[in-house]
Every structure is written in structure tokens, then in C-alpha cells.
C-alpha positions in Angstrom: 6.5 -4.8 -14.5 9.1 -5.2 -11.7 7.9 -5.3 -8.0 10.0 -2.2 -7.4 8.1 -0.5 -10.2 4.8 -1.5 -8.8 5.7 -0.3 -5.3 6.8 3.1 -7.0 3.6 3.3 -8.9 1.5 2.5 -5.7 3.5 5.0 -3.7 3.3 7.8 -6.2 -0.6 7.1 -7.0 -1.1 6.9 -3.2 0.4 10.2 -2.5 -1.2 12.0 -5.4 -4.6 10.5 -4.8 -4.6 11.1 -1.0 -3.4 14.7 -1.4 -6.0 15.4 -4.2 -8.8 13.7 -2.2 -8.0 15.7 0.9 -8.2 18.8 -1.2 -11.4 17.8 -2.7 -12.8 16.8 0.6 -11.8 20.2 2.3 -13.4 22.1 -0.6 -16.6 20.2 -0.5 -17.0 20.5 3.3 -16.2 24.1 3.1 -18.8 24.5 0.4 -21.3 22.6 2.5 -20.7 24.6 5.5 -21.1 27.8 3.5 -24.5 26.5 2.1 -25.5 25.8 5.7 -24.6 29.3 6.7 -26.3 30.7 3.8 -29.5 28.6 4.4 -29.5 29.9 8.2 -29.2 33.5 7.0 -32.0 32.9 4.3 -34.2 31.3 6.9 -33.8 34.3 9.4 -34.7 36.8 6.6 -38.0 34.8 5.9 -38.9 34.4 9.5 -38.3 38.2 10.1 -40.7 39.0 7.1 -43.3 36.6 8.8 -42.7 38.3 12.1 -43.5 41.5 10.5 -46.8 40.2 9.0 -47.8 39.0 12.6 -47.0 42.4 14.0 -49.0 44.2 11.3 -52.1 41.9 12.0 -51.7 42.4 15.8 -51.6 46.3 15.2 -54.9 45.9 13.2 -56.4 44.0 16.0 -55.3 46.5 18.7 -56.8 49.5 16.6 -60.2 47.8 16.1 -60.4 47.0 19.8 -63.2 44.5 19.4 -64.6 42.5 22.3 -64.0 39.4 20.5 -60.6 39.0 19.0 -59.5 36.4 16.5 -55.8 35.6 16.4 -54.3 35.9 12.9 -53.3 32.6 11.3 -51.2 32.1 8.1 -50.8 29.1 5.8 -47.2 29.1 5.3 -46.0 29.6 8.9 -47.2 29.3 12.5 -46.7 31.9 15.4 -47.2 32.5 19.1 -47.1 35.8 21.3 -45.7 36.1 24.8 -46.1 38.9 27.3 -43.3 40.9 29.1 -42.8 38.3 31.6 -42.4 35.7 28.8 -45.6 34.0 29.6 -47.5 32.5 26.7 -50.5 34.5 25.5 -51.5 32.6 22.4 -49.8 30.0 20.2 -50.4 28.3 17.0 -47.0 26.5 17.3 -46.5 22.7 16.9 -44.8 22.8 20.2 -44.2 25.1 23.1 -41.1 27.2 23.3 -39.3 26.3 26.6 -37.1 29.5 26.8 -37.0 32.7 24.9 -33.2 33.2 24.9 -32.0 32.4 21.3 -33.3 34.8 18.7 -32.9 32.0 16.0 -32.9 28.2 16.3 -33.6 25.0 14.3 -35.3 22.1 16.1 -37.1 19.0 14.8 -36.8 20.1 11.3 -38.4 23.5 12.1 -36.9 27.0 12.2 -37.8 29.4 15.0 -37.4 33.1 15.2 -38.1 35.0 18.3 -38.5 39.0 17.9 -39.3 41.6 20.3 -42.5 43.5 19.9 -42.8 47.3 20.3 -45.2 48.7 21.1 -46.8 45.8 23.0 -49.9 45.2 20.9 -52.4 43.2 22.7 -50.1 42.9 25.7 -47.5 41.0 23.6 -44.0 41.7 24.1 -42.4 38.9 22.0 -43.4 37.2 18.7 -42.2 33.7 17.8 -42.6 32.4 14.2 -42.1 28.8 13.0 -41.7 27.4 9.7 -40.4 24.0 8.2 -36.7 24.1 7.6 -35.6 24.2 4.0 -33.5 21.1 3.2 -30.1 21.4 1.8 -30.2 19.5 -1.5 -26.6 19.9 -2.4 -25.4 16.8 -0.3 -26.2 14.2 -3.0 -25.1 16.5 -5.9 -21.7 16.9 -3.9 -21.3 13.1 -3.6 -22.2 12.5 -7.3 -19.7 15.3 -8.4 -17.1 14.0 -5.9 -17.3 10.5 -7.5 -16.9 12.0 -11.0 -13.8 14.1 -9.7 -12.3 11.0 -8.2 -12.7 8.9 -11.3 -11.1 11.8 -13.3 -8.3 12.1 -10.8 -7.5 8.3 -10.9 -7.3 8.4 -14.7 -5.0 11.4 -14.8 -3.0 10.2 -12.1 -2.0 7.0 -14.0 -0.9 9.3 -17.0 1.1 11.4 -14.5 2.7 8.3 -13.0 3.6 6.9 -16.4 5.3 10.2 -17.2 7.2 10.2 -13.8 8.4 6.7 -14.2 9.2 7.0 -17.9 13.0 7.9 -17.2 13.2 5.0 -14.5 11.7 2.5 -16.9 14.2 3.7 -19.6 17.2 3.2 -17.2 15.9 -0.4 -16.1 15.5 -1.1 -19.7 19.0 0.0 -20.3 20.3 -2.1 -17.4 18.4 -5.1 -18.8 20.0 -4.8 -22.3 23.4 -4.4 -20.8 22.8 -7.7 -18.8 21.5 -9.5 -21.9 24.6 -8.4 -23.8 26.8 -9.5 -20.9 25.0 -12.9 -20.5 25.6 -13.6 -24.2 29.2 -12.8 -24.0 29.7 -14.9 -20.8 28.4 -18.1 -22.3 31.1 -19.1 -24.6 34.3 -18.5 -22.2 32.6 -19.9 -19.2 31.9 -23.1 -21.2 35.4 -23.3 -22.5 36.9 -22.8 -19.1 34.9 -25.4 -17.2 35.5 -27.9 -20.2 39.2 -27.4 -20.2 39.5 -27.7 -16.5 37.7 -31.0 -16.4 40.1 -32.4 -19.2 43.2 -31.5 -17.1 45.1 -34.4 -15.8 45.4 -33.5 -12.0 47.6 -36.5 -11.4 50.5 -34.9 -13.4 50.2 -31.5 -11.5 52.0 -30.5 -8.4 50.2 -29.3 -5.3 50.6 -25.6 -6.0 49.2 -26.1 -9.6 46.4 -28.1 -8.2 45.6 -25.1 -5.8 45.5 -22.8 -8.7 43.3 -25.0 -10.8 40.9 -25.3 -7.8 40.7 -21.5 -7.5 40.1 -21.2 -11.3 37.3 -23.8 -11.2 35.7 -22.1 -8.1 35.7 -18.7 -9.8 34.5 -20.3 -13.0 31.5 -21.9 -11.1 30.7 -18.6 -9.5 30.6 -17.1 -12.9 28.6 -19.9 -14.2 26.0 -19.5 -11.4 25.7 -15.8 -12.1 25.3 -16.6 -15.8 22.6 -19.1 -15.0 20.7 -16.5 -12.8 21.0 -14.0 -15.6 19.6 -16.5 -18.2 16.5 -17.2 -15.8 16.0 -13.6 -15.1 15.9 -12.4 -18.6 14.5 -15.5 -20.5 12.3 -17.1 -17.9 9.1 -16.1 -19.8 10.4 -17.5 -23.1 11.6 -20.9 -21.8 9.0 -23.7 -21.5 9.3 -25.7 -18.1 8.0 -29.3 -17.3 6.7 -29.9 -13.8 7.4 -33.3 -12.4 7.7 -35.2 -9.1 11.1 -34.6 -7.9 13.2 -36.3 -5.2 14.0 -32.9 -3.3 16.3 -34.8 -1.0 18.5 -35.8 -3.9 18.5 -32.4 -5.5 19.5 -30.5 -2.3 22.5 -32.8 -1.7 23.5 -32.5 -5.3 23.4 -28.7 -5.1 25.3 -28.6 -1.8 28.0 -30.9 -3.5 28.2 -28.4 -6.5 29.1 -25.6 -4.0 31.5 -27.7 -1.9 34.5 -26.4 -3.4 33.4 -22.8 -2.9 32.6 -23.6 0.8 35.9 -25.3 1.4 37.8 -22.3 0.2 36.3 -20.4 3.3 36.4 -23.6 5.4 32.7 -23.7 5.8 31.2 -27.0 7.1 27.8 -28.2 5.9 25.6 -29.7 8.6 22.6 -31.7 7.3 19.3 -32.5 8.6 17.8 -34.1 5.6 15.0 -36.4 5.4 15.1 -39.0 2.8 12.6 -39.2 -0.2 11.1 -35.9 0.2 9.2 -35.1 -3.0 7.8 -32.0 -4.6 6.0 -31.4 -7.9 8.0 -28.7 -9.7 10.4 -28.0 -12.7 13.9 -29.3 -11.9 15.6 -26.3 -13.5 13.6 -23.9 -11.4 14.2 -25.8 -8.2 17.9 -26.0 -8.9 17.9 -22.2 -9.4 16.0 -21.7 -6.3 18.4 -23.9 -4.1 21.4 -22.6 -5.8 20.6 -19.0 -4.9 19.9 -19.7 -1.3 22.9 -21.8 -0.9 25.3 -19.4 -2.8 23.9 -16.4 -0.6 24.7 -18.4 2.5 28.3 -19.1 1.5 29.0 -15.7 0.0 27.9 -13.9 3.2 29.1 -16.4 5.8 32.2 -15.8 7.7 35.3 -18.1 7.4 35.5 -21.4 9.5 31.9 -21.4 10.3 28.9 -23.7 9.4 25.8 -23.8 7.3 22.9 -25.9 8.5 20.6 -27.3 5.7 17.4 -28.9 6.8 14.7 -30.6 4.8 11.5 -32.4 5.7 8.1 -32.6 4.4 6.8 -29.2 4.1 9.9 -27.1 4.5 13.3 -26.5 3.6 15.8 -24.2 5.6 19.3 -22.9 5.2 21.0 -21.3 8.2 24.2 -19.6 8.1 26.5 -17.7 10.6 27.2 -14.8 8.3 26.7 -11.0 8.6 23.0 -11.1 8.6 20.7 -8.2 7.7 18.9 -5.4 9.4 15.1 -5.0 9.6 15.4 -2.1 6.9 17.5 -4.4 4.6 15.0 -7.3 5.1 12.1 -5.1 3.8 14.1 -4.5 0.5 15.8 -7.9 0.2 13.4 -9.1 -2.7 13.8 -6.0 -4.8 15.8 -6.7 -8.1 19.2 -5.2 -8.3 19.3 -4.6 -4.6 22.7 -5.0 -3.0 23.6 -4.3 0.6 27.4 -5.2 0.5 29.3 -3.7 -2.5 32.3 -5.7 -1.5 30.6 -8.9 -2.5 30.1 -9.7 -6.3 26.8 -10.2 -8.1 23.9 -8.1 -9.5 21.6 -8.3 -6.6 19.1 -10.6 -8.2 19.5 -13.7 -6.1 16.5 -13.1 -3.6 14.4 -11.7 -6.4 14.6 -15.0 -8.4 14.1 -17.0 -5.0 10.8 -15.1 -4.6 9.8 -15.3 -8.1 10.1 -19.2 -8.1 8.6 -19.6 -4.5 5.6 -17.4 -5.6 5.2 -19.6 -8.8 4.8 -22.7 -6.5 2.9 -21.0 -3.7 5.7 -21.4 -1.2 5.9 -19.1 1.8 9.5 -17.5 2.4 10.4 -16.8 6.0 13.7 -15.0 6.7 15.0 -14.7 10.0 18.2 -12.5 10.3 20.2 -10.6 12.9 23.2 -8.4 12.0 26.5 -10.1 12.8 24.8 -13.3 13.8 23.5 -14.9 10.7 20.4 -15.5 8.4 18.0 -18.2 8.3 15.9 -18.8 5.1 12.9 -21.1 5.2 10.8 -22.2 2.5 7.3 -23.7 3.5 4.8 -25.3 1.2 
């Protein structure tokens, strides 16, 4: 799976899941609020019936007109009566009501209802009834249901993402097959051109012919470098590599020498700050591909008559050019396979992707500093 495909999957999944979860949360919160309102309504109706019971009992006491009165008590709720001035007459409540303003309220897990009394039996003008508030038991059920819905959403989203990305995968597969065929066709002519160039006796050629041969050699080396990149990209997982202690100083100098002719065509000067005998445990072919891609990108995008600084020390390798540079937006996409920012230059847009894959394989950290029209500095740290 390509890194670009991974990002696409992550983006689609994130968008789908976030929107779905937002909808689920909105529905659940709305349902919870509805249940709360329904509970408040039910509580008021129950307390209203309790208030009627108290009123009936007070009416009976008023009619009996006994000298010794016994205030009515109930097992399922408590009550109190207040006079017209809202002063307490009698109460069985757990706590005293401070004000008689709100007709219905919930406090300390108790529900209260204040109802006016008419006529004023036993001098009472207000009845207050209290009961334990019924708990809303749906919260745990909603959380459990929500988890199930989220799991189902995640599973279905993977299927949807695969459906959405299927055309993209097919196009990428088609492109890979095209590159495979191209790579296979490039091998024989590249080898033949380079072999024949090396066998030409340069002493028998005039200066004009030598310049032509030099250009042919540089072009062939460019194609050869692209060919090596394509082979690595397509066959990397099928080739066995052998890690060994490498003299990185020698390899860097060898690869710079390999690109000298290409650099000379643009009058590019190499400036070296290379420490001797820098060692690194890696596969030689991989390290050559890594260094080649950094150098070839520097040469390709560096202006004529400029310089490239190559620095190597224990723990880092850096290549700094004076080329066209990259913007912040381009830097964010630089490692994506087949990404090209300058169509005037050749290539498939795979150089930085190969750099990253090899660097990741050896736990190297890649730092890229770049400014448009000023240049780029690529640093590998280990």
C-alpha cells in the first residue's frame, strides 16, 4: 500500500467517521434531552396527583373539625403546607423550602411541586409535595448502543473506502505495469549504449565529436539512473540485500564522481566537507540509490554556474544546492510517489519516495530545508 493511498484512506475514513459520529452524538444527545423533558413531565403529573391526595385529606380534617388534628402522612411521598403569607404551618419534608416561587423543581435527587390550595383548608394556602426523583436509566444503554453503532460504522467505512479507492488502485496498478514494461525495454539499449561508448577510442576523435560523445554518455547515465530507480521501486521487495559495514566516505565520493559529467554540463562545482572513514552498517546498493537520488535531484534543479555542498560526518550526510527550491506546500507532498513539481524536468517523480523508503529502513531522519529560488538542503541523520 502506497503512502499516498494510506493518506487517502485515513482522510476518507476520518471524514466519514467524524461526520457519522457527529450525527450519532447529535441524535443521542437529542434523545437524552427528550427523555429528560419527558421525565420532568411525568414527575410533575405524579406530584400533582400526590398534591390532590393531600388536599383531600386536609378537606376531611377540615370537615371533622376535631380539637386534636393529625397531619396526613404518606409512604411514597412527603408534604408540607404554608399559609397565605407563605409561612410554614406543618412539614414532613426532608428539608425546608426557602422560597415558594418555582412551581416545580429538582434538588438533591428530590422532586418538588408547589400547588396553590383553594379553599384554604386548615389555614393552608399552598401545598408542597416531595418525592425521590426517578433516575434516567438510558445513559448506560445509550453508551452501549453507541459503541455498537461506532463499531458497525468503522467496519462499513472500510468497505466504502475500498469501493471509493478501487478506481485509484486500478490506475496505480496500470501505471506500475507500464513502468515495469518500460523498465524491461530500457535495460538492453542502455547497456548497449554505455558499453559502446566505453569502447570508443577518444584519441582518434576530434573535439566536436568528443563533445557529442560526452553528451550521449551523460544522457545514457541519466537514463541508467532512472532505470536503477525503477528497478529498485518495482523489485525492491523481491531482491535480497546484505547489510555490511560500509565506508560511507568512499561511497559518497564515488557517487559524486559518477555524476561529475552531468554536473560539468551545467558548470556546477562540488564543494566537499567530508570526514574520512565514516562508517555505516547498510546494504551498498541501497546506500548508492539513496545518495544517487539526493545528488541527481540537486544537479537537476540547480542553476547553471552554481555550487553543491556535500557534507559528511559521524551521524549525518547533507547535500545543499543553489537551485529553484520548494515551497512549504511542495515540501508537504515531496515524498509522495509520482509527485512532480516541475514538468520541464524529466523523471517519474519517484526520487524522494525512494529516499524516504531507504531512510526509513535504516531509521534515518530526513530534514529538508528549502526556499523558493534560493535552494534546498537535504540532511540525513542517524
